[in-house]
N, C-alpha and C positions, 0 to 999 in steps of 0.2 A: 580456485582451480587454476593450475598452471599449465599452459599450453605453449610449448616452445616452437610450435610448428610454423605459424604464420604471423610474423611479428610486425613488419614495418609498413606494409601496404594494405593490410586487411582490417576488417572490422565491420560492424554494423554501421551503416552510413546515415540513412535517413528514411523516414516513412514518407517517401515521395512517390516512387513507382508503387503500384498497388494492383494486386490481381488475386483471383481465387486460385486455390491449389489445382483445381481442374484445368483452368486456363494455362497455368504454368506447366503442368504436366504435358499438355498438348504442344506448347511453344517450344519446349526443349526436347520433345520426342522421347519422353521417359516412359518406363513401365512402372505403374503405381502399385505399391503394396500397402494396403490400409485404406479405410473408408471414412476417416474423420474429416468432417467439413471444416475448412480453414480458409481464412483470407490472409494474404501475405502483404505486409508493408515493408518489412526489413529483410535485407539480405545479409547473411553473416558468414564470414570465413574464418573468424578467430574466436574461439570459444570464450576467451577472456573478455570479449567486448559485449557480451550479452546484456541487453537492457529490457527488451520487451518480448519475452519468450513466446507469448501466445500468438503473435503475428510475425514470427521470425522463421525464415527458411535458411537452414544451415547447409552449406556446401562443404562436404568432407573432402578437402583437397589433400592430395599426396604430394610431398615435396622431398627434396634430398635429405631433409633433416627430420621429417616426421610424417604423421598420418592422421588427418582429421577424423578418421573413423574411430580412433581411440577415445574420442571425447563425446561420443553419442550417448553413452550411459549417463555421464554427468549432466549433459544438456537436457536429456529427457527428465532426469530428476529435478531439474530447475524449471521445467515447464515447457520446453521446446517440443513440438510435436511434428515438425516437418523437416525432412532431411533429404538432400540429394547425395546419392552414394554410388560407388561403382561395385559394391557388393552389399547385399542385405545381411545384417547381423544374424548369426545363428540363433534360432529360437525367437525371432522377432515378434511373432504373434503372441507368444507367452510373456516375454520380458517387456515388450513395448506395445501393449494392446491398443493404445490410443494414437499411435504414431502413423504418419504417412512416410513411406520410403519411396523416393523417386529414383529408380534404377537407371543409370546411364553408363556409357562406356567411360566417360571422363567428366567428373564434376566440374573441372575447370572449363572445359569446352561447353558444358551446359550453362555455366554462369555467363560465359561470353555470348552464347546463342540467345539467352534470355535478354541480355542487354541489347543485342542487335535487334531483336524483335521489338523491344521497347522503344528504341531509337526510331524505328520506322513509323511509329505512330505520330511523329512530330514533323511538321513542315515549318522550319524556322532557320534563320542563319546560324550555321554551326561552323565555328572556327577551330581548326585543328592545328596544334603547335608542336613541332618537334625540333630537334637539334641537340648538340652536345651540351651547351650551356645556355642559360637565359630563358628557358621555357617558362619557368614559374614567374619570373619577373615580368616577361611580356604578358603573360596571362593576367597577372594582378594589375598591371598598369592599364591594360585594355579594360579590365573591370572598372577601375577608377574613372576611365574616360567615357565608358559607355553606360554605366549604371544609372547616371542621373536621368537618362531618357528611356530606359528599358529595364525589364526584369531580366537579369543576367544569371544564368546557371553556369557554374564553373567547377572544375575539378577541385576537390578539397586538397589543400597543401600540394604535395607532389604525387598525387595519386595518378601515376602515369604508366604503371606496369600492366602485365597481362591480367592481374587481379584488380589493380587500382582503376583501370580504365572502365571496365564494366560497372564497378561500384559507382564511379562518377556519372556514367550515362544514366544509371537508374535514378539519379536525382532529378531528371527532367520531369516537369509537371505541366498541367494545363496552363499554369501561370507563366511559364518560361517564354521569353521573347527572343533572346539570343543565348547561345551556348558557347563556352570556351573550354576546350578539353586538351590536355597535354597527352603526348604519347612518347614514351621512352622505351628503348630496346637495348638489349645487351648482346644479342647474337643474331645471326641470319635467320630469316624465316618468321620472326616474331611480328613484323609490322603488318603483315597481311591480315592477321586476326584483328589487330587494333583498327585497321582501316575499315573493315566491315562493321565494326561496332560504332565508331565515331561518325563515319560517312560525312566528312567535312565538305562544305561548299567552298570555304575559303581556307587556304593553307598558309602557314608561316614556317619557313625553315630558318631558324635563328643563326646557326653556324655549325661547323663541323670541327671538333677537336679530339683530344685523346681519350675522353671519357669512354669507358667500356671498349677500348680498342683491342683488348686482349683476345676477343673472339672474332676479329676481322683482320684479314690479311693486309688491307690497305685502308687509308682514309677514304679513297674513292669507293671502295666496296661498301663501307659503312654509309656514305652519303647516298649511294644508290638505294640501299635498303630503306633509309629514312624517307626518301622520295616516294616510296611505295604508298605512303599514307595519302598522297595527293593525286593518285592515279585518276580518280573520277571527279576531282574537285574542279570548280569553275575558275578559280583564281588562285595564283600562287604568289606570295610575297617573299622576296629574298634579296640579299645583298648582291647586286650585280658586279660590285668591285672585288668580290671574293673569287679568285680564279677557280678554285676547286669547286665551289658551289655552282658558279656559272657554267663550267664545263660539264658537270654532272647533270644539271637541268637540261642542257642542250642534248646530251647523250641519252637522257631518259625518254626523249620523244614526247614530253609533256605537251598536250595539245590545247590546254586552257589558256586563260589570260595570264601572261607572265608580268606581274606587277613588280618589276625589279626597281630598286632604288640605286642611284649611283652618284658619286661626287666627281666622277671622271667623264661620264658620257652624257652630254647635254640632251641627247635624244631619248634617254631612258624615260619610262613612264613617270617616275618621280626623280627629278634632277635636284641634287643638293648643291645649290650654287655656291654657298659659302658657309663655313663654320667659324664662329668667332668665340673664343674662350676668354672669360673675364672673371677673375677671382673664383667664385664657386658656381658659376653658371655658364651656359653655352647658348649662343644665338645661332639659330638654324634658318638660313635663307633658302627657299626651295621654289621650284617650278613644277607644277603638276601638269604633265603633258597629256594625260588621259582626257580626251575631248569631252567637255561637258556639253550641255544643250546648245550653247551659242558657238561651239566649235573652237573656242580660243583657250589656250592654256591658262591656268590660274597661278598666280604668284602669291607667296606668303612668307611671313617671318614669325618665328616663335622663340620663346626663351624657355630653356629647361634648367632645373636646379642641379645639374650634374656636369662634370668636366671629364670624367674618365671615358675611355673609348668604348668599353663594353656597354655602359649606360646609354651613350649616344646611339650606338647601333640598335639597342633595344627600343629606344624612343623612335627611331626611324621606322622600324617595323610597325610600331603602333600608329605612327603618322600615316603610313601607307594604307593601313586598314581603315582608319577613320575617314580618310579622303575617299576611299573606295565605297564606303557605306554612305557617303553623301553628307557627312558632317561639315558644317560651314567652317572655313579656315579660322575665322575670328573666335569661334567657340573652341576649336581645337587648341588654339594658342592660349586661351584662358585656362583650359583644363590642364594642358601640358605644364604650365608654369606651376601648378599646384601638385604635380606628381610627387609622391613620397617614396623614400627608400623602402624597399621591401625587406624587412627583417624576417627571412624565411626560416624562422626558428620558433620552437616552443621551448622557452628557457626555464630552467630550474635554478633558482637563486636563493641564497641564504637571506632570510628576512629579518626584520627587527623583532626583538622580544621573543626569540626562540621560534619564530614562524618560518615555514618554508613557502616561498613565493613561486608560483608557476605563472609565468608571464606569457600570455598567448594573445597579444593584441595585433598579431599578423593579419588576421581577418576576423570578421564577426558575422557569422550567420549560423543558422540552426544546425547545419551539418558539422561545421568545425567545432561548435560548442559540444556536440556529442563526443567528438574525437578527443577534445581536451578533457572532458569529464572522465572519459574512459582512461586516459593517460593518468589522471590523478588517482583513480581508484586502483590501478594496477600496482602502484608503488608499494612494495612490502614494508619499507621502513616507515611509511606514513600511516600504517594501520593503527587504529585506536586513537588517532588524533582527530580533532574536529576539522570539518571541511567547510570552508567559507567560499562562496562564489560571489564575486563582484562583477555584475553584468550590466552593460548599457542597453539602451534600445537597440534592437536589431533592425537595421535600415535596409530598404530596397529588397525585402524578401519576396514581395509579390503576393503574400498571404494576408488575409484579413487578420487584424490584430488579435481578435479572440481566438482564432484557430492557431495562430503563431505562438502565442504565449501559453495556450493550453498544452501545446506540444512541449514547450520549454518546461512547464510545470511538471509534466510527466517525467522528463529527463532528470530534473532536480530531485524528484522523489526516488526514481529508480537508481540514480547514481549516488545516493546516500549523502546528499548535501545537507549539512546541519543548519547553515545560515545563508540567507540570500541578501545581498545588498544591491538593490536595483537603482540604476541611474538613468533618468530620462522620463519624459511625460508618458510615453506609451506603456512602458513596463510598470510604471507607477499606477497607471489606470487599471492595470490587470492584477493588482495586488491580491485580490480575493482568491485568485487561482492557486496561489502558492501556500502549501500547508506545512511550512517550516518557519523557524524564527526569521523574521524579515524586516528590512528597513528600506525605505525608498526616498530618493532625493531627485529634484528636478535637474540638477547639473552636477558635474564633477566638483566644481567649486563649493557647492552647498555641502557635498559629502565631506570634503576636506575641512570646511569650517565647523562642521558638527563635532569634530574630534572623536567620532566613533572609531576611526582607525586606530587611535591610541589604545583602545581596549582589546585589540586583537593580540593574542599571545599564545605560543605553543600550539599552533594549528597550521593547517595547509590552506593557503589562499590562492584561488585561481582568478586571475584577472582576464576578463574577456570584454573588450570594448571596441565599438566602432570608432573610426578615426576622428570624427568631429568631437568626440567626448574627451579626447586628450588624456587617455589613461596612462600615457608615459609619465605624467606628473604623479599618479598614484604609485606607479612602479618605483619612481625615485624616492617617494616618501616611505615606502614599505621596505625597500631594500636595505640590507645591512651594509653600511659604508665602511669598507676596509681599505680600498686602494683604487686608484684610477686605472691601474693596470690589471688586465684580465687574461686568463687563458681560456679561449673559446674552444670547446670540444664538440666536434660534429659526430654524433652517435650514428647517423646514417652512413657516414664514411667508414666507421668501424665495420658495419654490416656489409658494406660494399667490398671492402678489402677481404673480409672473410669469404664472401662469395667468389672473389677472384681466385683465392687459393683452393677453394673447394672445387673449382672447375678443373683442376689438375688431378683430382682424387676420385677413386671409386666410391660409390655411394655408401658402401659398408665400412669404409675406413673411418676410424674415430679421430677426434680432434681434441688436442690440448691447447688452450690459449694462455699465453703468459700475461699475467696482470701484476707481476711483482714490481717493486719500486713504485708503488702507487700507479700501476698501469703506465709505466714509463713516463710518469709525471702527469698523466691525464686525469688521474683519480680513479682508484680501483673499484669503488662501489658502483658508480654509474656505468663504467665500462663492463663490469661483471654482470650487471642487470641486462644490458644490451646483449651480451654474449649468451646469457642464459636464455633470453627470449629467442635467440637464433639457434638454439639447440646444440650448443657445443657440449662435448662429453665431460671435459675436465677443465678447470681453471688451475693455474699454477702460480704460487707465490713463493717468496723466499723463506719467510719464517712464520711460525705458528700464529703470532699476534696478527699478522696480515690476514691470515685465514679466518681467525676469530672475528675480526672486524667485518668480513664479508658475511659470515653467518649471522652476526647481530643485525646486519642490514637486510636480512631475508633471503640471502643466496642459498639455494638448495642443491645446486650442481655439485659434482664431485670436486674436491679441492686438493691439489697435490702440493705438499710442502717440500721445496727443493733443498733447504738447508735447515733441517730440524735440530733444535738444541735440546740437550738432555734435561734442561730445567723446564722444558715446555711440554713434557709428556702428558701431564694432566689436561692441558689445553687441547692437545691433539685428541684425546679420548672424549673430552666433553663436547667438542664441536665437530666430531667426525671428520677430522683432517688427516689425510693419508700421507705419511712421510716417505721421503726417499731414504733408502738405506744404502750406505756406501762403504762401510767397513764393519769388522766383526765386533769392535767395541760398542758401536752404536746399536748393532743388532742385539747383543747380549743385554744391554741396558734396557732396550725397549721390550724385549721378551719378559724380563723380570718385572718391569713396571706393569705390563699388561696382565701378567699372571697374578700380581698382587691385587689388581682391580677385578679379577675374575673374568677377564675379557677373553673371548674366543673368536678366532678368525678375523682379527683386525687387519684390513688391507694395507699392504706396504708395496713400495716400488723399488726394485733392485737396480742399482746403477753399476754399470760395468765401465771400466776405464780402457778404452781402445786406442788411446793416443793423445788425449788432452793432457793427461798426467796431472789432473787437478783433484778429483775425487772419484772413487769407484773401486769395485772389486776387480782383480786381475782375471780376465775371462779364460785364461789358460791354467793359472796356478791355483785359483781360489774356488773354482766351481764345485769340486767334489766336497770340500769342507763345508761350503755354503749349503749344498744340498743336504748333507748329513745333519747339519744343525737345524735347518728349517723342518726337516722331516721328523725330528725328535721333539717337536713342540706343537701346540695347537693354538697358541695365543695369536700368532701372526699368520697371514696368508699372503703369498706373493700375488699381487694383482697385475703388475707389469714388470718388465725388464727393459732397460733402455741404456743408450749411450749417446755421446755427443760427437758429431762430425767436427773436425778441427777447421777445415777450409772448404766447406761445400759451396761457398759463394764464389769460388774461383776455379777455372779450368786448370790452372797451374798445379792444383793439388788433387787432380782427379785420381792419379795412381794411389796417393796416400788415402784418399777417401775410399777407394776400392779395398785396400788392405784393412782399413778400419771396419768396413762392412763385413768382410770375411771373418774377422776376429769376433765381431758381435754376433754374426749368424751362428757360428759354431758354439760360442758360449751360451747364447740364449736358448738354442735348441737343446743343449745338455740340461739346462735348468728345466725346460718344459717337459722333457722326457721323464723327470722324476715326479711329476705331479699329474693327476688325472684331470684337474680343472684347467680351463684355458688361461694362459698367462699372456697378456697383451705384450707385443714386442714393438718398440719404436726407437728410431734413431734420427729421423729426418726433421730438420729445423726449417725455417722459412725458405732459405735458398734451396735446400734439398727437396722440398715439396715440389718446386717447379723443375729443378734440374735432374732429379733422380726418381721419377715416378715408379720405377721398378723396385725401389727400396722402401716404399711406404709401409709395407708390412701391415700390422693391425691398427696402428695409430701414428699420427704425426703431431709435431709441436710447432705452433705458430707464434712467433715473437715479433721481431721488428716489422715484418711484412704486414701484420695486423694494424700497425700504426701508420701505414701508408708509404713505407720506404722499401723499395726492392733492394735487398742486401747484396745482390750480385752486381747491380749497375748503379745503385744510389739514385735511380730515377724515382720520382714521386708517383705513387699510385693514386689513391684517394686521400687527400690531406685530412688528417684528423684534428690536429691541434694548431691553433693560431694564437700567438702571443701578441697582444695589442695594448696600446696605451694611448694617451692623448697629449697634445701640446699644452703645457702649462703657461708658457710665456715666450714671446718673441721680442728680441731686442736687436737694434742696429748696432753693429760693431765696426769701427773704422779699420782700414787696411793696416796691418802690422801689429795689431793687438793680439795678446795671447788669450787662449781659452782654457779655463779649468786649472786644477792643481798642477804645480810644478812647471808651468809654462812650457808644456811639451808641444803644443800646436799653436801656430800663428796664422791669422787671416792674411791672405795674399791679395785681397781686394776688399772694398766696403761690402760687408756681409750681413745677412739676416741669420741670427743664431737662435734656435729654439731650444728650450729646456723641456725635457720630458721626464715624468715621474717613474723612472725605472733605473735600477743600478745593480751592482754586483750582489747586493743582498736579495735581489729578486731572481738572480740566476743569469744576469747578463754578463758575459765573460769580459773581464777587464782588458784582455788582449785585443778586443775589437775596437778599442779607442784609438785616438790619434790617426784617424782616417783609414785604419786598416779595414774596418767593416762599415756597414751601412744598414739603415732601415728604410722603409718606404713611407712616404707621406703623399697622399693622394696619387698613389701609384708610381711616384718618382723617387729615385735614389737620394737619400739624405745621409751623407757620411757622418760618423761619430767624430766629434771634435774634442780634443783634449782627453785627459784621463777620465774613464768612467768612474763615477763616485758611488758611494754605497747606495743611495736612494734616488739619485738624479743623474742624468747625463745630458750632454749638449749635442745638437746636430745642426748641420749647415742646410738651411732651406732658402738660400739666396735666390735660386732659380726656380723655386717651387711655389705656385700660387697656394697659399694656405693662411690660416689664421688661428689664434688661440682657441683651443677646444677641438681642433680637427683630429681625426684618428691617425694613429701611427701603427704600422705593422712591423713588429720585430722579426717574426718569422710566421709563415702561414701559407695561405693559398697562392699568393703572388710572390712570396719570397721563401722558397723551400728551406727547411731546416738544414738540408744537405749543403746549401750554399754557405751557411755559417760554419758547419763542421769542416768543410774544405778550407775555408779561410783560416781556421784555427788548427788545422792539421790534426783533427781528432775524428771521432765517429759520431753519428747522429744520436746514439744512445746518451752520450754525455750531455749534449745540448738539451734533450728532452727531459732527462731526469734531474737536471740542475734547476728547473723552475721552482722557486721557493714556495713553501706552503702558504706564505702570506699573500701570494697572488691568488685572487678569487677565480675559481673555476666556474665557467658558465656553460651548461650543457644544452645542446639543442639538436633537433632533427630537422633536416632540410624538408 
């Protein structure tokens, strides 16, 4: 069952909150239709995530891209009997005799109200975290610091939206002792609902940056909106050295305890006396001025395994919370030293022996396990292949072992896992609960030594392990070794960019998303799956083979072929690929081919040339002939008519854009008048979506903007792709020596030169060599030295603390691709599409 409506923050989360249908009806103020007795454990907002239908309550949410009410029939057929709706289906008593429909004004508000009532049943420390960046890292580091002493309930992954927050709060149980919840917003007015759901006693404001800025007039406005989360909290932790944050906290009139930390003000509650960076670690010397029982400030020193500024700030937020909760400074220091990088991603990696590896060792608890299993089951290209789950003991769950692993066993059964490999004494002791092929080992090392992994082939493997079990070693063994260089692709950023451009559109306007050229180098299959989940109307590729690849991968959305070849007509028909028609020769050939196949009404898209002078019918000279020919046949049906703006990204071409639109408007209207069915009209590309909302017509086409680059300003929206590699070797080179082929670059001082495994065969442009361009090592600029070679290049790391094996960013979050395109006097498209196929793509969701 395919539901493109609620894709990224929704799903059944866990059987933790629990209530009768009668109680839930009263809590959300619903009118109940149906008398079936039910007990609810699971809240569901995405029909694809169904696992336990008998105890599931489905909230039929309406969004810009879909309507959950459309999936009631399918869910009922699968055993769901409880639904929260804003309209009861017609003939409900006849068609759904065993169902309960809880009628409310807004299912989303009902979900939020239910979570709010559930939260009120718990009296425990609740920490609310918001900010532009770092929310998830701070949450996960606090979990690492606090969980040895308490049962900590936290948001799964980045469940911080209007849907994700209530699903997170529903996870609270009688075992919970501390709660950590993220809150994210994208526009004004959203935080108030999240505040009443989370009701934090302690608040953390991480920082304020450009994320989701499109819906706020100023950074100050966004900061004040985020501070709404802490209106009733007792303590607020924030960076007192950030002028924007400090000024907004002061202006907000916050009356609780302001636990600010500062490296500048010695009177701050937490004074950071000194920071010392050394290789790959930072020493933090601090004074905690919040008066303890003896009235004297306390001093401390700790070491963290990070040197970048963002990680240091995140650690200081965590330090402040731990001190406030009364944790001893010595214990804080011990645990801070063991903090681990948070890989906030669920990675899909090519595995050994034809396997697909889903690596989700980011966290290990029963809730994230269900999310990961759901992710594995949704993937259409993996249907029919065996599913293996490698799972370690789940630590610090707060549940009795029998109850915990009984729940895991139900998930394994309902999510169609064929083989379970358990690692750890607890899951091994519960072996009798699992009714699938199963193998158990006391340690990860024992599993490796057994050579069982060598027998896994042509299947899907989900890795889910708590950190002490070191599943990174399993990932290394199971991954297909291609290259040290990877292109990391953030699928959540794709969805965020899509939402950005949809914010300029009317709800009824359709969307075409460009995934040609392997989705601008990101990999068309994974991008297409994400876009299909987000409910886009069409995907567009260049040639039929690209479209056929998407169909074979399970993509069912409409696919538009921009440059159809006459040799590929059979592929078009076989895979339901809709071609662009741009001249009479192509039109005649396609009509004859379709008639030979007995095809009727095959959809085509008519292109008009309004000024690009590349491809297309003349909108003034060709329309009458085009109408006559289309009217005299039945094999093809015009589905849309479109054209291209030449310069919609620049105000310099506004007059020309206006003339283009007038030509298109006249020509497309004449075509529409000849047919009774609706022909979609579209001319707006990424820049025009934002600049010309009055010209959106029936559909728009999103290209470069989808991949995170504003084509009008070249500013970065949400970065999608990051090209990364690692340092192979570092050598000391004396002053005056040359670097690389042809002796083009000489060192001007004694230097440390690093070799990295990327070259022009990977897509790194040779013109960046000889100090023209640079990459980032540990956040610092490292110029390219000498000519860039085919497979390797050299960089200057003389002033950068680093060692062999450290990561290198070629372009990405911290070094936008537009910086490289500006250095090379080209466009971002060229940089993105030049990344070689031999570079491994790693896909993840934040």
